[in-house]
C-alpha positions in Angstrom: 0.4 5.8 1.2 3.5 4.6 -0.7 4.0 3.7 -4.3 7.0 1.4 -4.6 8.0 -0.9 -7.5 10.7 -3.4 -8.1 13.1 -3.1 -11.0 15.4 -5.6 -12.6 17.8 -2.7 -13.3 21.0 -2.2 -11.3 20.9 0.6 -8.8 22.8 3.3 -10.8 21.0 2.5 -14.0 17.6 2.9 -12.2 18.8 6.3 -10.8 19.9 7.5 -14.2 16.7 6.3 -15.9 14.5 7.9 -13.3 16.4 11.2 -13.7 15.8 11.1 -17.4 12.1 10.3 -16.9 11.7 13.3 -14.5 13.1 15.6 -17.2 11.0 13.9 -20.0 7.8 14.7 -18.0 8.8 18.4 -17.6 9.8 18.2 -14.0 13.3 19.2 -12.8 15.7 17.4 -10.5 16.6 19.9 -7.9 19.0 17.7 -6.0 20.0 14.1 -5.5 20.8 13.0 -1.9 23.0 9.9 -1.7 21.8 8.7 1.7 23.7 5.4 1.6 27.0 7.1 0.7 26.5 9.8 3.4 25.9 7.2 6.1 29.0 5.2 5.0 31.1 8.4 5.0 30.1 9.0 8.6 31.5 5.6 9.6 28.1 3.9 9.8 27.8 0.3 8.6 25.1 0.5 5.9 25.1 -2.0 3.1 22.1 -0.8 1.1 22.1 2.0 -1.6 19.7 4.8 -1.5 19.5 8.0 -3.5 16.6 10.4 -3.1 15.7 12.7 -6.0 14.1 16.0 -5.1 11.8 16.7 -8.1 9.6 19.7 -8.9 7.3 21.0 -11.5 7.5 24.8 -11.0 4.0 25.5 -12.3 2.4 22.9 -9.9 4.6 24.1 -7.0 3.5 27.7 -7.5 -0.1 26.6 -7.6 0.2 24.8 -4.3 2.1 27.6 -2.6 -0.4 30.2 -3.8 -3.2 28.2 -2.0 -1.2 27.4 1.2 2.3 28.7 1.7 2.8 26.5 4.7 3.0 23.5 2.3 6.5 24.7 1.3 7.5 22.2 4.1 6.2 19.3 2.0 7.9 20.4 -1.3 9.6 19.3 -3.4 8.4 15.8 -4.2 10.9 13.1 -3.4 11.4 9.9 -5.3 13.8 7.3 -4.0 15.8 4.6 -5.7 17.0 2.1 -3.1 18.2 -1.4 -2.6 16.7 -3.9 -0.1 17.8 -7.5 0.1 19.6 -7.4 -3.3 16.5 -5.9 -5.0 16.5 -2.4 -6.5 13.3 -0.5 -5.9 11.9 2.9 -6.9 9.3 4.6 -4.7 7.7 7.6 -3.1 5.1 8.8 -0.7 2.0 9.5 -2.8 1.5 13.3 -3.2 -2.3 13.1 -3.1 -2.3 11.2 0.2 0.3 13.4 1.8 -1.4 16.7 0.8 -4.8 15.6 1.9 -3.4 14.8 5.3 -1.9 18.3 5.4 -4.8 20.3 3.9 -8.5 19.8 3.3 -8.6 22.3 0.4 -10.1 20.5 -2.6 -7.9 22.5 -5.0 -4.8 21.0 -3.5 -6.2 17.5 -3.8 -6.7 18.1 -7.5 -3.1 19.5 -8.0 -1.7 16.6 -5.9 -3.6 14.1 -8.0 -2.1 15.5 -11.2 1.4 15.4 -9.7 0.9 11.9 -8.4 -0.2 10.6 -11.8 2.9 12.1 -13.4 5.3 10.9 -10.7 3.9 7.4 -10.9 4.4 7.5 -14.7 8.0 8.5 -14.1 8.6 5.6 -11.8 6.8 3.1 -14.1 8.8 4.4 -17.1 12.1 4.1 -15.2 11.5 0.6 -13.9 
């Protein structure tokens, strides 16, 4: 269900490299959520770092929504860079697995598979 890899890069370098890979593979970064920073700003003791990149390929998103508009609740794709026990990791929920849980339409499975292959490539290239 998940695809998570370890990287020897420091947290901020991994975030920047992932952002570059997203763009290189013709996706866009819609937003970056700094979950670790947000939790700390609310007075919560949280020692790990975690940034979530919301990424999207407009052509693929349009295909998904033209088949099933309710899947807007599952978009955009999210790829996280996070630390855990002094190790930097990059990961995501696999799009194909997620969409096949939400829909049985075979067209969506095909689109999700294409997106999954590209997002795995982003993660692997950034690690």
